[in-house]
TIBATOR-529907 format. One record per residue: x, y, z of N, C-alpha, C in turn; residue number from 1. Coordinates in nm, 4 decimals. Each point is the difference from the previous one (the first is absolute). Layout:
REM TIBATOR-529907
NODE       n_X       n_Y       n_Z      ca_X      ca_Y      ca_Z       c_X       c_Y       c_Z  seq
NODE         X         Y         Z         X         Y         Z         X         Y         Z  NUM
...
REM end
This chain:
REM TIBATOR-529907
NODE       n_X       n_Y       n_Z      ca_X      ca_Y      ca_Z       c_X       c_Y       c_Z  seq
NODE    0.0696    1.2202    0.5107    0.0967   -0.1068    0.0060   -0.0073   -0.0742    0.1328    1
NODE   -0.0446    0.0725    0.1043   -0.0076   -0.0674    0.1292   -0.0998   -0.1154   -0.0023    2
NODE   -0.1004    0.0072   -0.0861   -0.0957   -0.1099   -0.0087    0.0675   -0.1295   -0.0455    3
NODE    0.1027    0.0112   -0.0836    0.0706   -0.1200   -0.0474    0.0763   -0.0703    0.1119    4
NODE    0.0210    0.0680    0.1120    0.0698   -0.0606    0.1131   -0.0978   -0.0545    0.1042    5
NODE   -0.1302    0.0107   -0.0282   -0.1054   -0.0433    0.0924   -0.0450   -0.1414   -0.0370    6
NODE    0.0159   -0.0920    0.0939   -0.0344   -0.1405   -0.0252   -0.1465   -0.0189   -0.0372    7
NODE   -0.0912    0.0705    0.0668   -0.1431   -0.0139   -0.0298   -0.0324    0.0532   -0.1392    8
NODE    0.0654    0.1080   -0.0420   -0.0224    0.0554   -0.1331    0.0534   -0.0941   -0.1078    9
NODE    0.1114   -0.0657    0.0285    0.0670   -0.0826   -0.1001   -0.0449   -0.1466    0.0007   10
NODE   -0.1062   -0.0315    0.0755   -0.0515   -0.1368   -0.0004   -0.0338   -0.0395   -0.1436   11
NODE    0.0123   -0.1255   -0.0351   -0.0242   -0.0509   -0.1345    0.0975    0.0606   -0.1018   12
NODE    0.1246    0.0181    0.0399    0.0974    0.0533   -0.0948    0.1354   -0.0639    0.0235   13
NODE    0.0989    0.0580   -0.0623    0.1353   -0.0535    0.0076    0.0654    0.0219    0.1349   14
NODE   -0.0654    0.0650    0.0904    0.0540    0.0216    0.1328    0.0180    0.1469    0.0320   15
NODE    0.0374    0.0248    0.1238    0.0199    0.1361    0.0490    0.1341    0.0521   -0.0507   16
NODE    0.0027    0.1267   -0.0335    0.1226    0.0639   -0.0476    0.0720    0.0705    0.1139   17
NODE    0.1321    0.0111   -0.0152    0.0747    0.0907    0.0865   -0.0002    0.1356   -0.0701   18
NODE    0.0598    0.1013    0.0612   -0.0048    0.1357   -0.0562    0.0591    0.0055   -0.1406   19
NODE    0.1114   -0.0690   -0.0217    0.0652    0.0042   -0.1317   -0.0866   -0.0643   -0.1084   20
NODE   -0.0541   -0.1175    0.0278   -0.0823   -0.0666   -0.1024   -0.1344    0.0708   -0.0179   21
NODE   -0.0522    0.0636    0.1059   -0.1233    0.0782   -0.0135    0.0238    0.1185   -0.0927   22
NODE    0.1116    0.0677    0.0163    0.0341    0.1111   -0.0891    0.0176   -0.0475   -0.1432   23
NODE    0.0631   -0.1140   -0.0170    0.0200   -0.0555   -0.1341   -0.1339   -0.0337   -0.0651   24
NODE   -0.0895   -0.0611    0.0779   -0.1323   -0.0335   -0.0537   -0.0761    0.1263   -0.0388   25
NODE    0.0045    0.1011    0.0845   -0.0681    0.1251   -0.0298    0.0579    0.0647   -0.1261   26
NODE    0.1328    0.0017   -0.0126    0.0636    0.0568   -0.1192   -0.0450   -0.0728   -0.1261   27
NODE   -0.0141   -0.1320    0.0097   -0.0471   -0.0793   -0.1146   -0.1436    0.0385   -0.0365   28
NODE   -0.0836    0.0198    0.1008   -0.1391    0.0400   -0.0242   -0.0050    0.1359   -0.0693   29
NODE    0.0824    0.0938    0.0452    0.0022    0.1338   -0.0597    0.0479   -0.0068   -0.1449   30
NODE    0.1029   -0.0805   -0.0262    0.0519   -0.0136   -0.1369   -0.1070   -0.0564   -0.0928   31
NODE   -0.0715   -0.1020    0.0433   -0.1044   -0.0580   -0.0840   -0.1136    0.0997   -0.0213   32
NODE   -0.0311    0.0789    0.1019   -0.1064    0.1007   -0.0128    0.0348    0.1045   -0.1054   33
NODE    0.1286    0.0213   -0.0258    0.0412    0.0918   -0.1054   -0.0284   -0.0529   -0.1392   34
NODE   -0.0162   -0.1314   -0.0115   -0.0222   -0.0621   -0.1307   -0.1415   -0.0540   -0.0186   35
NODE   -0.0678   -0.0325    0.1086   -0.1330   -0.0619   -0.0063   -0.0949    0.0815    0.0879   36
NODE   -0.1030    0.0635   -0.0585   -0.0873    0.0886    0.0784   -0.0860   -0.0710    0.1041   37
NODE   -0.0025   -0.1309   -0.0025   -0.0775   -0.0743    0.0990    0.0911   -0.0879    0.0861   38
NODE    0.1265    0.0434    0.0118    0.0910   -0.0658    0.0940   -0.0499    0.0273    0.1414   39
NODE    0.0609   -0.0633    0.0969   -0.0481    0.0103    0.1378   -0.0121    0.1449    0.0450   40
NODE   -0.1189    0.0293    0.0544   -0.0360    0.1331    0.0470   -0.0437   -0.0116    0.1464   41
NODE    0.0238    0.1048    0.0796   -0.0453   -0.0068    0.1393   -0.1527    0.0053    0.0089   42
NODE   -0.0527   -0.0693    0.0978   -0.1417    0.0113    0.0355   -0.0029    0.0890    0.1237   43
NODE   -0.0672    0.1145   -0.0125   -0.0016    0.0992    0.1066   -0.1407    0.0097    0.0574   44
NODE   -0.0102   -0.0149    0.1291   -0.1286    0.0170    0.0676   -0.0335    0.1487    0.0000   45
NODE   -0.1091    0.0366   -0.0664   -0.0337    0.1414   -0.0180   -0.0230    0.0739    0.1308   46
NODE   -0.0641   -0.0645    0.0943   -0.0339    0.0684    0.1255    0.1237    0.0416    0.0786   47
NODE    0.1087   -0.0782   -0.0096    0.1180    0.0280    0.0820    0.1223    0.0395   -0.0816   48
NODE   -0.0015   -0.0277   -0.1307    0.1178    0.0239   -0.0829    0.1093   -0.1033    0.0208   49
NODE   -0.0309   -0.1079    0.0687    0.0964   -0.1051    0.0311    0.0103   -0.0998   -0.1148   50
NODE    0.1225   -0.0354   -0.0357    0.0200   -0.1070   -0.0976   -0.0296   -0.1317    0.0693   51
NODE   -0.0976   -0.0742   -0.0543   -0.0417   -0.1261    0.0614    0.0367   -0.1203   -0.0855   52
NODE    0.0709    0.0226   -0.1110    0.0413   -0.1111   -0.0842    0.0295    0.0464   -0.1399   53
NODE   -0.0057   -0.0950   -0.0929    0.0222    0.0314   -0.1415   -0.0721   -0.0999   -0.0878   54
NODE   -0.0136    0.0361   -0.1267   -0.0504   -0.0892   -0.1029    0.0682    0.0366   -0.1310   55
NODE    0.0067   -0.0952   -0.0917    0.0598    0.0250   -0.1304    0.0901   -0.1149   -0.0413   56
NODE    0.0798    0.0246   -0.1047    0.0830   -0.1074   -0.0543    0.1461    0.0113    0.0407   57
NODE    0.0598   -0.1163    0.0017    0.1436   -0.0191    0.0069    0.0288   -0.0996   -0.1110   58
NODE    0.1170   -0.0570   -0.0024    0.0267   -0.1013   -0.1014    0.0554   -0.1244    0.0669   59
NODE   -0.0198   -0.1123   -0.0672    0.0488   -0.1282    0.0493    0.0382   -0.0863   -0.1197   60
NODE    0.1095   -0.0698    0.0131    0.0426   -0.0932   -0.1038   -0.0764   -0.1299    0.0200   61
NODE   -0.0802   -0.0366   -0.0989   -0.0830   -0.1198    0.0084   -0.0053   -0.0638   -0.1377   62
NODE    0.0394   -0.1244   -0.0077   -0.0031   -0.0707   -0.1281    0.0874    0.0653   -0.1058   63
NODE    0.1101    0.0600    0.0419    0.0912    0.0639   -0.0937   -0.0411    0.1388   -0.0452   64
NODE   -0.1125    0.0508    0.0512   -0.0471    0.1341   -0.0353    0.0080    0.0907    0.1223   65
NODE    0.0448    0.1236   -0.0198    0.0003    0.1002    0.1067   -0.1360    0.0694   -0.0044   66
NODE   -0.0977   -0.0591    0.0684   -0.1393    0.0435   -0.0085   -0.0319    0.1087    0.1004   67
NODE   -0.0936    0.0872   -0.0383   -0.0586    0.0915    0.0965   -0.0947   -0.0807    0.0869   68
NODE    0.0060    0.0247    0.1306   -0.0813   -0.0755    0.0951   -0.0638    0.0969    0.0977   69
NODE   -0.1324   -0.0075    0.0109   -0.0762    0.0909    0.0854    0.0007   -0.0496    0.1437   70
NODE    0.0059    0.0939    0.0921   -0.0081   -0.0359    0.1405   -0.0494    0.1160    0.0836   71
NODE   -0.0329   -0.0285    0.1236   -0.0419    0.1002    0.0964    0.0430   -0.0492    0.1362   72
NODE    0.0099    0.0920    0.0906    0.0398   -0.0318    0.1362   -0.0519    0.1129    0.0881   73
NODE   -0.0561   -0.0365    0.1150   -0.0573    0.0992    0.0918    0.0495   -0.0222    0.1422   74
NODE    0.0008    0.1081    0.0770    0.0283   -0.0126    0.1428   -0.1133   -0.0797    0.0643   75
NODE    0.0278   -0.0589    0.1144   -0.1030   -0.0825    0.0645   -0.1256    0.0806    0.0324   76
NODE    0.0151    0.1259    0.0421   -0.1163    0.0833    0.0346   -0.0859    0.0338   -0.1212   77
NODE    0.0578   -0.0021   -0.1189   -0.0733    0.0390   -0.1210   -0.0660   -0.1187   -0.0705   78
NODE    0.0337   -0.1197    0.0416   -0.0550   -0.1190   -0.0665   -0.1485   -0.0161    0.0296   79
NODE   -0.0730   -0.0512   -0.1003   -0.1419   -0.0272    0.0171   -0.0903    0.1210   -0.0108   80
NODE    0.0533    0.1146   -0.0433   -0.0799    0.1220   -0.0096   -0.0281    0.0413   -0.1440   81
NODE    0.0395   -0.0832   -0.0966   -0.0281    0.0303   -0.1392    0.1066    0.0822   -0.0704   82
NODE    0.1061    0.0390    0.0714    0.1041    0.0821   -0.0617    0.0676   -0.0707   -0.1171   83
NODE    0.0314   -0.1278    0.0166    0.0697   -0.0729   -0.1070   -0.0854   -0.0064   -0.1257   84
NODE   -0.1271   -0.0295    0.0149   -0.0892   -0.0082   -0.1159   -0.0149    0.1367   -0.0659   85
NODE   -0.0279    0.1036    0.0782   -0.0213    0.1342   -0.0554    0.1248    0.0508   -0.0720   86
NODE    0.1140   -0.0105    0.0646    0.1238    0.0506   -0.0601    0.0420   -0.0828   -0.1212   87
NODE   -0.0153   -0.1310    0.0089    0.0380   -0.0862   -0.1118   -0.0898    0.0241   -0.1201   88
NODE   -0.1291    0.0133    0.0220   -0.0904    0.0310   -0.1124    0.0395    0.1306   -0.0681   89
NODE    0.0323    0.1010    0.0794    0.0374    0.1302   -0.0569    0.1274   -0.0110   -0.0830   90
NODE    0.0998   -0.0710    0.0501    0.1255   -0.0098   -0.0737   -0.0107   -0.0974   -0.1172   91
NODE   -0.0829   -0.1025    0.0127   -0.0242   -0.0886   -0.1146   -0.0661    0.0767   -0.1145   92
NODE   -0.0820    0.0982    0.0319   -0.0610    0.0826   -0.1052    0.1082    0.0738   -0.0781   93
NODE    0.1043    0.0458    0.0680    0.1130    0.0631   -0.0679    0.0686   -0.1016   -0.0909   94
NODE    0.0213   -0.1200    0.0508    0.0626   -0.1059   -0.0802   -0.0851   -0.0326   -0.1229   95
NODE   -0.1317   -0.0099    0.0193   -0.0901   -0.0315   -0.1113    0.0043    0.1051   -0.1095   96
NODE    0.0219    0.1253    0.0373    0.0087    0.1083   -0.0987    0.1366    0.0054   -0.0680   97
NODE    0.1005   -0.0521    0.0660    0.1377    0.0161   -0.0460    0.0519   -0.1178   -0.0826   98
NODE   -0.0411   -0.1223    0.0326    0.0578   -0.1195   -0.0629   -0.1066   -0.1018   -0.0367   99
NODE    0.0397   -0.0913   -0.0843   -0.0802   -0.1179   -0.0340    0.0867   -0.1215    0.0257  100
NODE   -0.0509   -0.0946    0.0752    0.0757   -0.1215    0.0269   -0.0581   -0.0751    0.1165  101
NODE    0.0775   -0.0932    0.0508   -0.0433   -0.0827    0.1114    0.0837    0.0331    0.1231  102
NODE   -0.0675    0.0348    0.1092    0.0665    0.0325    0.1254    0.0025   -0.1225    0.0896  103
NODE    0.1106   -0.0202    0.0646    0.0197   -0.1092    0.0940   -0.0195    0.0505    0.1421  104
NODE   -0.0497   -0.0866    0.0862   -0.0115    0.0279    0.1430    0.0356   -0.1298    0.0723  105
NODE    0.0874    0.0074    0.0982    0.0476   -0.1191    0.0710   -0.0391    0.0124    0.1464  106
NODE   -0.0751   -0.1005    0.0493   -0.0500    0.0039    0.1378    0.0166   -0.1375    0.0631  107
NODE    0.0523   -0.0035    0.1214    0.0087   -0.1254    0.0746   -0.1398   -0.0621    0.0080  108
NODE   -0.0082   -0.1291   -0.0263   -0.1301   -0.0674   -0.0077   -0.0811    0.0091    0.1291  109
NODE    0.0662    0.0209    0.1136   -0.0731    0.0099    0.1261   -0.0293    0.1438    0.0418  110
NODE    0.0281    0.0965   -0.0869   -0.0269    0.1414    0.0309   -0.1396    0.0361   -0.0512  111
NODE   -0.1002   -0.0454    0.0717   -0.1387    0.0193   -0.0417   -0.0403    0.1466   -0.0156  112
NODE    0.0411    0.0900    0.0885   -0.0384    0.1410   -0.0207    0.0508    0.0553   -0.1334  113
NODE    0.1250   -0.0280   -0.0355    0.0520    0.0502   -0.1278   -0.0657   -0.0694   -0.1183  114
NODE   -0.0312   -0.1263    0.0139   -0.0708   -0.0689   -0.1090   -0.1378    0.0612   -0.0226  115
NODE   -0.0663    0.0453    0.1077   -0.1302    0.0676   -0.0150    0.0173    0.1346   -0.0702  116
NODE    0.1046    0.0745    0.0360    0.0268    0.1270   -0.0684    0.0229   -0.0269   -0.1489  117
NODE    0.0835   -0.0988   -0.0311    0.0304   -0.0323   -0.1395   -0.1271   -0.0318   -0.0780  118
NODE   -0.0881   -0.0763    0.0601   -0.1267   -0.0343   -0.0656   -0.0838    0.1253   -0.0257  119
NODE   -0.0070    0.0888    0.0968   -0.0814    0.1213   -0.0131    0.0512    0.0940   -0.1086  120
NODE    0.1308   -0.0039   -0.0279    0.0561    0.0910   -0.1009    0.0239   -0.0701   -0.1338  121
NODE   -0.0468   -0.1245   -0.0127   -0.0016   -0.0650   -0.1304    0.1091   -0.0999   -0.0306  122
NODE    0.0839   -0.0352    0.0971    0.1014   -0.1037   -0.0249   -0.0647   -0.1369    0.0131  123
NODE    0.0429   -0.0931   -0.0869   -0.0520   -0.1364    0.0008    0.1162   -0.0993    0.0058  124
NODE   -0.0242   -0.1135    0.0652    0.1038   -0.1012    0.0151    0.0474   -0.0494   -0.1357  125
NODE    0.1293    0.0018   -0.0205    0.0634   -0.0554   -0.1199    0.0521   -0.1392    0.0329  126
NODE    0.0817   -0.0077    0.1065    0.0516   -0.1291    0.0448    0.0621    0.0156    0.1379  127
NODE    0.0292   -0.1128    0.0609    0.0680    0.0005    0.1288    0.1410   -0.0539   -0.0180  128
NODE    0.0919    0.0544    0.0803    0.1363   -0.0501    0.0018    0.0420   -0.0184    0.1452  129
NODE    0.1092   -0.0707    0.0188    0.0612   -0.0106    0.1320    0.1423    0.0502   -0.0160  130
NODE    0.0330    0.1074    0.0732    0.1341    0.0575   -0.0058    0.0993   -0.0981    0.0603  131
NODE    0.1284    0.0186   -0.0260    0.1014   -0.0896    0.0578   -0.0050   -0.0085    0.1528  132
NODE   -0.0511    0.1047    0.0664   -0.0109   -0.0040    0.1463   -0.1231   -0.0773    0.0469  133
NODE   -0.0763   -0.0565   -0.0963   -0.1151   -0.0827    0.0334   -0.1309    0.0741    0.0149  134
NODE   -0.0022    0.1303   -0.0264   -0.1225    0.0797    0.0178   -0.0897   -0.0133   -0.1231  135
NODE   -0.1211   -0.0572    0.0170   -0.0954   -0.0053   -0.1111   -0.0494    0.1412   -0.0319  136
NODE   -0.0015    0.0311   -0.1284   -0.0293    0.1362   -0.0429   -0.0924   -0.0014   -0.1204  137
NODE   -0.0959    0.0928   -0.0001   -0.0912    0.0157   -0.1123    0.0548    0.1053   -0.0951  138
NODE    0.0054   -0.0339   -0.1269    0.0320    0.0952   -0.1051   -0.1325    0.0386   -0.0623  139
NODE   -0.0304    0.1289    0.0046   -0.1251    0.0503   -0.0544    0.0310    0.0958   -0.1139  140
NODE   -0.0935    0.0157   -0.0910    0.0183    0.0919   -0.1122   -0.1259    0.0828   -0.0199  141
NODE    0.0207    0.1154   -0.0633   -0.1103    0.0904   -0.0329    0.0365    0.0704   -0.1290  142
NODE   -0.0952    0.0104   -0.0938    0.0296    0.0785   -0.1195    0.0117    0.1478    0.0360  143
NODE    0.0949    0.0652   -0.0636    0.0179    0.1445    0.0130   -0.0354    0.0589   -0.1353  144
NODE   -0.0794    0.1057   -0.0002   -0.0434    0.0585   -0.1267   -0.0724   -0.1049   -0.0820  145
NODE    0.0453   -0.0193   -0.1243   -0.0608   -0.0984   -0.0897    0.0535   -0.1406    0.0228  146
NODE    0.0889   -0.0164    0.0969    0.0587   -0.1317    0.0280    0.1121   -0.0285   -0.0978  147
NODE    0.0491   -0.1235    0.0024    0.1066   -0.0394   -0.0897    0.1111   -0.0740    0.0699  148
NODE    0.1209    0.0171   -0.0513    0.1161   -0.0701    0.0508    0.0359    0.0482    0.1409  149
NODE    0.0773   -0.0809    0.0729    0.0428    0.0434    0.1348    0.0702    0.1360   -0.0059  150
NODE   -0.0327    0.0861    0.0949    0.0663    0.1305    0.0096    0.1379   -0.0190    0.0627  151
NODE    0.1009    0.0567   -0.0664    0.1376   -0.0177    0.0421    0.0545    0.1283    0.0625  152
NODE    0.0960   -0.0166    0.0880    0.0664    0.1141    0.0619    0.0787    0.0754   -0.1066  153
NODE    0.0058    0.1315    0.0120    0.0817    0.0764   -0.0959    0.1468   -0.0367    0.0160  154
NODE    0.0721   -0.0052   -0.1099    0.1408   -0.0386    0.0048    0.0856    0.1041    0.0711  155
NODE   -0.0461    0.1233    0.0054    0.0791    0.1089    0.0577    0.0052   -0.0040    0.1529  156
NODE   -0.0804   -0.0849    0.0631   -0.0047   -0.0014    0.1473    0.0655   -0.1254    0.0520  157
REM end
């Protein structure tokens, strides 16, 4: 949870959390993990046992649908070492075995490192949007399993 309070870790996101909102975000991640086997999971550096980030799904309301949306985030020291690609590929394999549908991924258009990760793990540009705060953002999609309709968040979470 302390990572959610770190400005460098939370770059390209909704902002830095205080302790209360970090706990709330973590609780939400745990609840979704109880329903979706490829919800956000920690990325652990094997050599040190240190959590260096996470990858997996959360949900976002987009176009009237509560869609599952894939994301990853790493500490500054762990960036550029292949952790995001390796961990995301491994967890996407779980998703591919578990569901069929279309996965969403949302990345700020100027976040080139994350766009490269998305490309390496099979996400392709669907369209661009501009959020109300003026941030241009790429919406990317990837088929999960046999593909199909957008994957939706479970109603129980």
